[in-house]
C-alpha positions as CSV (number, residue, x, y, z in Angstrom):
1,M,-104.8,38.1,22.7
2,N,-104.3,38.9,19.0
3,K,-107.7,40.7,18.8
4,L,-106.7,42.8,21.9
5,L,-103.4,43.8,20.3
6,S,-105.2,44.6,17.1
7,K,-107.6,46.9,18.9
8,L,-104.7,48.7,20.7
9,K,-102.9,49.3,17.4
10,N,-105.9,50.6,15.7
11,N,-107.2,52.7,18.7
12,P,-105.1,55.7,19.7
13,G,-107.3,56.4,22.8
14,L,-106.5,53.0,24.2
15,K,-102.8,53.5,23.5
16,L,-102.8,56.7,25.6
17,L,-104.9,55.1,28.4
18,S,-102.4,52.2,28.5
19,V,-99.5,54.6,28.9
20,L,-101.3,56.5,31.7
21,I,-102.0,53.3,33.5
22,A,-98.4,52.2,33.2
23,I,-97.2,55.5,34.7
24,I,-99.6,55.3,37.6
25,V,-98.5,51.7,38.3
26,W,-94.9,52.8,38.1
27,Y,-95.5,55.6,40.7
28,I,-97.3,53.2,42.9
29,V,-94.5,50.6,42.8
30,V,-91.8,53.2,43.4
31,G,-93.7,54.8,46.2
32,Y,-94.2,51.5,47.9
33,N,-90.5,50.4,47.5
34,D,-88.9,53.8,48.0
35,P,-91.3,56.1,49.9
36,V,-90.6,59.7,50.9
37,I,-89.8,59.8,54.6
38,T,-88.4,62.2,57.1
39,K,-85.2,61.5,59.1
40,S,-83.7,63.5,62.0
41,Y,-80.0,64.3,62.6
42,S,-78.3,66.1,65.5
43,V,-75.8,68.6,63.9
44,H,-73.3,70.9,65.5
45,I,-73.8,74.5,64.5
46,N,-71.0,76.1,62.5
47,V,-70.5,79.8,63.3
48,T,-69.2,82.0,60.4
49,N,-68.0,85.5,60.3
50,D,-67.2,85.5,64.1
51,S,-64.9,88.5,63.5
52,Y,-68.1,90.5,63.2
53,I,-68.2,90.4,67.0
54,A,-64.9,89.0,68.1
55,N,-62.9,92.1,67.3
56,G,-60.2,91.8,69.9
57,K,-62.1,93.4,72.7
58,R,-65.4,91.4,72.6
59,S,-66.4,87.8,72.1
60,Y,-69.5,85.7,72.3
61,I,-70.7,82.6,74.0
62,I,-73.2,80.0,72.9
63,D,-74.6,77.9,75.7
64,E,-73.8,74.2,75.3
65,T,-77.5,73.5,75.1
66,Y,-77.7,75.5,71.8
67,K,-74.5,74.4,70.1
68,S,-76.3,71.6,68.3
69,V,-79.7,71.6,66.5
70,V,-81.9,68.8,65.3
71,V,-82.2,68.8,61.5
72,Y,-85.2,67.1,59.8
73,V,-84.6,66.0,56.2
74,K,-87.4,64.8,53.9
75,A,-86.5,62.6,50.9
76,N,-86.8,59.2,49.4
77,R,-85.6,56.4,51.6
78,S,-82.9,55.6,48.9
79,I,-81.5,59.1,49.3
80,L,-81.6,59.3,53.1
81,K,-79.8,56.0,53.5
82,D,-76.6,57.6,52.1
83,I,-76.9,60.8,54.2
84,S,-75.0,61.0,57.5
85,Y,-75.0,63.9,59.9
86,S,-71.5,64.9,58.6
87,D,-73.1,65.7,55.2
88,I,-75.4,68.3,56.7
89,T,-74.2,71.8,57.7
90,V,-76.0,74.3,59.8
91,E,-74.5,77.8,59.6
92,A,-75.0,80.7,61.9
93,D,-73.7,83.8,60.1
94,L,-73.0,86.4,62.7
95,T,-73.5,89.2,60.2
96,Q,-77.2,88.2,60.1
97,I,-77.8,88.9,63.7
98,V,-81.4,90.1,64.1
99,D,-80.5,92.9,66.7
100,L,-77.0,93.4,67.8
101,N,-78.2,95.5,70.8
102,E,-80.0,92.5,72.3
103,N,-78.2,90.3,74.8
104,P,-78.5,87.5,74.0
105,A,-78.7,88.3,70.4
106,Y,-80.3,85.8,68.0
107,V,-78.6,84.5,64.8
108,P,-80.6,82.9,62.0
109,L,-79.7,79.3,61.2
110,A,-79.2,78.2,57.5
111,P,-79.2,74.4,56.9
112,S,-78.0,72.7,53.7
113,C,-77.4,69.2,52.5
114,P,-76.0,68.1,49.1
115,G,-78.7,66.6,46.9
116,V,-81.6,67.8,49.0
117,D,-83.8,70.7,48.2
118,P,-83.6,73.4,51.0
119,T,-87.4,73.4,51.2
120,D,-87.2,69.8,52.4
121,I,-84.9,70.6,55.3
122,T,-86.4,71.9,58.6
123,L,-84.9,72.6,62.0
124,S,-86.0,72.1,65.6
125,R,-85.4,75.9,66.0
126,T,-84.5,78.6,63.4
127,T,-82.2,80.8,65.5
128,V,-79.4,80.4,68.0
129,P,-79.0,82.7,71.0
130,I,-75.5,84.1,71.7
131,T,-74.3,86.1,74.6
132,I,-71.9,88.9,73.8
133,S,-69.1,89.4,76.4
134,D,-65.9,91.3,77.0
135,I,-62.7,89.3,76.4
136,A,-60.6,88.3,79.4
137,S,-57.1,86.9,79.6
138,K,-55.5,85.2,82.6
139,E,-52.4,83.2,83.4
140,F,-52.8,79.8,85.2
141,P,-50.2,77.5,86.7
142,V,-50.3,73.9,85.4
143,T,-50.7,71.2,88.0
144,V,-50.1,67.5,87.4
145,S,-52.4,64.7,88.5
146,T,-51.7,61.0,88.3
147,G,-55.4,60.2,89.1
148,N,-55.8,56.6,90.4
149,T,-52.8,55.3,88.6
150,S,-49.6,54.1,90.4
151,P,-46.1,53.1,89.4
152,A,-44.5,49.7,90.1
153,K,-44.8,48.5,93.7
154,D,-41.3,49.6,94.8
155,Y,-41.7,53.2,93.6
156,E,-43.6,56.4,94.2
157,V,-44.0,59.5,92.0
158,G,-41.5,61.9,93.5
159,K,-41.6,65.0,91.3
160,T,-43.5,65.9,88.2
161,T,-42.4,68.6,85.8
162,P,-44.7,69.7,83.0
163,S,-43.2,71.1,79.8
164,A,-45.3,74.2,80.2
165,Q,-45.4,75.6,83.8
166,K,-48.0,78.3,83.0
167,L,-50.7,78.9,80.4
168,V,-52.3,82.1,79.3
169,I,-55.9,81.5,78.4
170,S,-58.2,84.0,76.7
171,G,-61.9,84.0,76.0
172,P,-65.3,85.4,77.1
173,E,-64.9,87.0,80.6
174,S,-67.4,84.7,82.3
175,V,-65.8,81.6,81.0
176,V,-62.2,82.6,81.8
177,N,-63.2,83.8,85.3
178,S,-64.9,80.4,86.0
179,I,-61.5,78.6,85.6
180,D,-60.0,77.5,88.9
181,N,-57.1,75.4,87.8
182,V,-55.4,73.7,84.8
183,V,-54.6,70.1,85.2
184,A,-52.3,67.9,83.2
185,N,-53.5,64.3,83.7
186,I,-51.0,61.5,83.3
187,D,-51.0,57.7,83.6
188,V,-48.1,56.2,85.5
189,T,-49.4,52.7,85.7
190,G,-46.5,50.2,86.2
191,M,-43.7,52.7,85.6
192,S,-40.4,51.6,87.1
193,S,-38.1,54.3,85.7
194,S,-38.1,58.1,85.3
195,R,-39.2,59.4,81.9
196,S,-41.5,61.8,80.1
197,V,-45.1,61.0,79.4
198,K,-47.9,62.6,77.4
199,S,-50.6,64.4,79.3
200,S,-54.3,65.1,78.8
201,L,-55.1,68.7,79.6
202,K,-58.3,69.5,81.6
203,L,-59.7,72.8,82.9
204,I,-61.5,72.7,86.2
205,D,-64.0,75.3,87.2
206,K,-64.5,76.8,90.7
207,N,-67.1,74.1,91.5
208,Q,-64.4,71.6,90.9
209,A,-66.2,70.3,87.8
210,E,-64.4,69.6,84.5
211,I,-65.1,72.2,81.8
212,S,-66.3,70.4,78.7
213,D,-64.0,70.0,75.7
214,T,-66.7,71.7,73.6
215,I,-66.4,74.9,75.6
216,V,-62.6,74.7,75.6
217,Q,-62.5,74.3,71.8
218,D,-65.2,76.7,70.9
219,D,-64.8,79.5,73.4
220,L,-61.2,79.6,74.6
221,T,-57.8,80.3,73.1
222,F,-54.3,79.6,74.4
223,E,-51.4,81.8,73.9
224,G,-49.1,80.0,71.3
225,G,-51.9,77.6,70.4
226,Y,-53.5,74.7,72.1
227,P,-50.7,73.2,74.2
228,D,-49.4,69.7,73.9
229,I,-47.8,69.1,77.3
230,D,-45.3,66.4,78.2
231,V,-44.6,65.7,81.9
232,Y,-41.3,64.5,83.2
233,V,-42.0,62.0,86.0
234,E,-39.2,61.4,88.5
235,L,-39.7,58.1,90.4
236,W,-38.4,57.7,93.9
237,K,-37.7,54.4,95.6
238,K,-39.6,53.3,98.7
239,M,-38.0,52.5,102.1
240,T,-40.0,50.6,104.7
241,D,-39.8,50.5,108.6
242,V,-38.7,54.1,109.0
243,R,-39.1,54.9,112.7
244,F,-39.4,58.2,114.6
245,A,-36.6,59.4,116.8
246,V,-38.2,61.8,119.3
247,E,-35.7,64.4,120.5
248,C,-36.6,66.1,123.7
249,V,-35.6,69.8,123.6
250,G,-35.0,71.5,126.9
251,S,-35.4,70.1,130.5
252,P,-38.5,69.3,132.5
253,R,-39.3,71.2,135.7
254,E,-36.9,70.6,138.6
255,G,-37.6,67.3,140.2
256,Y,-38.9,65.7,137.0
257,V,-37.4,63.7,134.2
258,V,-38.4,62.3,130.9
259,G,-39.8,58.7,131.1
260,D,-41.1,56.5,128.3
261,I,-41.4,57.9,124.8
262,S,-43.7,56.3,122.2
263,T,-45.1,57.1,118.8
264,V,-48.2,55.9,116.9
265,P,-47.5,54.7,114.3
266,E,-44.1,53.3,115.4
267,S,-42.8,53.3,111.8
268,I,-43.9,54.3,108.3
269,T,-43.0,53.8,104.6
270,V,-41.3,56.7,102.8
271,A,-39.9,57.3,99.3
272,G,-37.0,59.5,98.2
273,T,-34.1,60.0,95.9
274,D,-31.2,57.6,96.2
275,E,-29.1,60.3,98.0
276,A,-31.9,61.2,100.4
277,L,-32.5,57.5,101.3
278,E,-28.8,57.0,101.9
279,N,-28.7,59.9,104.3
280,L,-31.8,58.5,106.1
281,K,-30.1,55.2,106.4
282,E,-27.0,56.8,108.0
283,N,-29.4,58.4,110.5
284,G,-30.6,54.9,111.6
285,N,-33.6,54.8,109.3
286,A,-35.2,57.4,111.6
287,I,-37.0,60.7,111.2
288,T,-36.0,63.1,114.0
289,I,-39.0,64.8,115.7
290,P,-38.0,67.5,118.2
291,V,-40.4,68.1,121.1
292,D,-40.2,70.9,123.6
293,V,-40.2,69.6,127.2
294,E,-38.9,72.8,128.8
295,D,-40.3,73.2,132.4
296,V,-43.0,70.6,131.9
297,S,-44.2,68.5,134.9
298,S,-46.9,66.3,133.3
299,D,-47.1,63.9,130.4
300,I,-47.1,65.2,126.8
301,A,-49.4,63.9,124.1
302,A,-49.0,65.7,120.8
303,E,-50.5,65.1,117.3
304,L,-48.0,66.3,114.7
305,S,-47.7,66.5,110.9
306,I,-45.1,64.1,109.6
307,S,-44.5,66.5,106.6
308,D,-43.1,69.1,109.0
309,F,-40.2,66.8,109.8
310,L,-39.4,65.0,106.6
311,P,-35.8,65.6,105.3
312,E,-35.4,67.1,101.8
313,N,-36.3,64.9,98.9
314,I,-38.2,62.5,101.2
315,M,-42.0,62.0,101.1
316,F,-44.2,59.6,103.0
317,S,-45.9,56.8,100.9
318,E,-49.3,57.5,99.4
319,N,-50.9,55.0,101.8
320,T,-49.3,56.5,104.9
321,T,-51.1,59.0,107.1
322,D,-49.5,62.4,107.6
323,T,-50.1,62.3,111.3
324,V,-47.9,60.9,114.1
325,N,-49.0,60.8,117.8
326,V,-46.1,61.4,120.2
327,N,-46.5,60.4,123.8
328,I,-43.9,61.4,126.4
329,S,-44.2,60.5,130.1
330,I,-42.8,63.0,132.6
331,V,-42.1,61.4,135.9
332,S,-40.5,62.4,139.2
333,A,-36.7,62.3,139.2
334,G,-35.4,59.0,140.5
335,S,-38.5,57.2,139.2
336,Q,-39.1,54.9,136.3
337,T,-42.0,53.6,134.2
338,V,-42.0,49.9,133.7
339,S,-44.4,48.3,131.2
340,L,-45.9,45.1,132.7
341,D,-47.4,42.5,130.4
342,V,-50.8,41.4,131.7
343,E,-49.9,37.8,131.0
344,K,-47.3,38.1,133.8
345,I,-50.0,38.9,136.4
346,S,-50.8,36.0,138.7
347,Q,-54.4,35.3,139.5
348,S,-55.4,34.5,143.2
349,N,-58.7,33.2,144.5
350,L,-60.4,33.2,141.1
351,A,-63.7,31.4,141.3
352,D,-64.1,28.2,139.3
353,G,-65.8,28.7,135.9
354,L,-64.6,32.3,135.4
355,V,-62.0,33.6,133.0
356,V,-60.3,37.0,133.1
357,S,-59.7,39.5,130.3
358,Y,-58.1,43.0,130.3
359,D,-58.5,46.3,128.4
360,K,-54.8,46.6,127.8
361,T,-52.0,44.3,126.9
362,E,-49.5,46.2,129.1
363,I,-49.8,48.3,132.3
364,P,-47.4,51.2,133.0
365,I,-46.0,50.9,136.5
366,V,-44.2,53.9,138.0
367,V,-41.6,53.0,140.6
368,R,-39.0,55.0,142.6
369,K,-35.8,54.5,144.4
370,D,-36.1,54.3,148.2
371,V,-33.2,56.8,148.7
372,G,-32.6,60.5,148.2
373,Y,-32.7,60.8,144.4
374,D,-29.7,61.8,142.3
375,E,-30.7,63.4,139.0
376,D,-27.8,61.7,137.4
377,Y,-28.7,58.3,138.9
378,D,-30.1,55.9,136.3
379,V,-33.1,53.9,137.7
380,D,-32.9,50.6,135.7
381,L,-35.7,48.3,136.7
382,K,-37.0,45.7,134.3
383,A,-40.5,44.1,134.0
384,E,-39.2,40.7,135.0
385,D,-38.0,42.3,138.3
386,L,-41.7,42.8,139.3
387,Q,-44.1,40.3,140.9
388,A,-47.7,41.1,140.2
389,V,-50.9,39.4,141.5
390,I,-54.6,40.2,141.6
391,D,-56.8,38.8,144.4
392,F,-60.2,37.9,143.0
393,S,-61.7,36.9,146.3
394,G,-65.5,37.4,146.3
395,L,-65.6,38.7,142.7
396,T,-68.3,37.3,140.4
397,E,-69.1,37.7,136.7
398,G,-68.9,41.3,135.4
399,D,-66.5,44.2,135.2
400,H,-64.4,45.2,138.3
401,T,-61.8,47.7,139.2
402,V,-59.1,46.0,141.3
403,Q,-55.8,46.8,142.9
404,L,-52.7,45.4,141.4
405,Q,-50.5,44.0,144.2
406,L,-46.9,44.3,143.4
407,T,-43.7,43.0,145.0
408,L,-40.8,45.2,144.2
409,P,-37.0,44.6,144.5
410,E,-35.4,45.9,147.7
411,G,-34.8,49.6,147.6
412,Y,-37.8,50.5,145.3
413,Y,-41.3,51.7,146.1
414,M,-44.5,53.1,144.4
415,D,-46.2,56.4,145.3
416,E,-49.6,54.7,144.8
417,T,-50.9,51.3,144.2
418,P,-52.1,50.9,140.6
419,E,-55.7,50.0,139.8
420,I,-56.8,48.2,136.6
421,T,-60.2,47.1,135.1
422,V,-60.8,43.4,134.7
423,H,-63.6,41.6,133.0
424,L,-64.8,38.3,134.4
425,K,-66.8,36.0,132.2
426,K,-68.1,32.4,132.6
427,T,-66.4,29.8,130.7
428,A,-68.4,28.2,127.9
């Protein structure tokens, strides 16, 4: 070892060779532990000098596909580990447009990153296409949506009032013209009292798709700045078992009178202000539906919209259909329709081992007085006044149409004997 050291001290050539070997080894070690690699980053393009085009009459659009670019940075691993996409900028200077007469026009992209030589930065593309467009400005009403949210179980959202009723939106003509409506989305989950809530503003296009936040932020402007809209939510209390009171308007044809009246559904759930619900209560918890029966001589079946008959400040519950079916029977004067429960029908001569079922739970029976009718005379026959029987003689398993034999109280008769369908099945 001492001889080797002595040779190195007395031989300058060996000294130089040793230094070179040390440098090479150092580069090998550094290159192995901290190699030069390339890393990619997705970076949003920053447009500068947009006033070069956006001069009050014209604007520009960058398609969402081109608003970001992939940046490739080549550097030592130790350097790249401290670089994030926010450290990298990619500028599109509109004053550097290649040809302003082209549409789309192409703008060169200039990337930069602190601590990295520009020659070590490359892009997935070197230009960005922009479409130059005239500026448009339109006024849009603000609608409110609660989405899939609901207040507490005893309440409905009655009225909603946004702090801004209308918005003036400006931007490239094609973008502005694509807007269909402006929606203030709110969350009313579990609310049990009226109050103001914050909204999230969304623009909806004519295809009923949401316009992206990127387009809204980059391409559109709002008169007075981007709006921060509060919505006052007025909650209404619910009222259940509200029925329909059908009011017949006019008179049927001579010789006819109004018989049974029914509605489907029989009742609904509504919501309203305290005052409106109180008024509804005074009306017997009923919604009045007028139906014209002037000069009619046959039954009426009408499908009507409930909304057309709701009192002011009353709405039907969100789980209630807006349709009510009204059925009014028109019968000869002096006659009456009696609903007979099928369980009250006696069964005669039914073969052993068979059971009977019916299509309906009740059968309408039309009866008349056996005297010259008086239009003011009230025919008041009840179901329990009827005796009904079906003779099943000779009938076997299957479906059959049979006559319903009825015994009526003295002084009453039927124009025709009613027929019903029965189903005979063998017992298990």
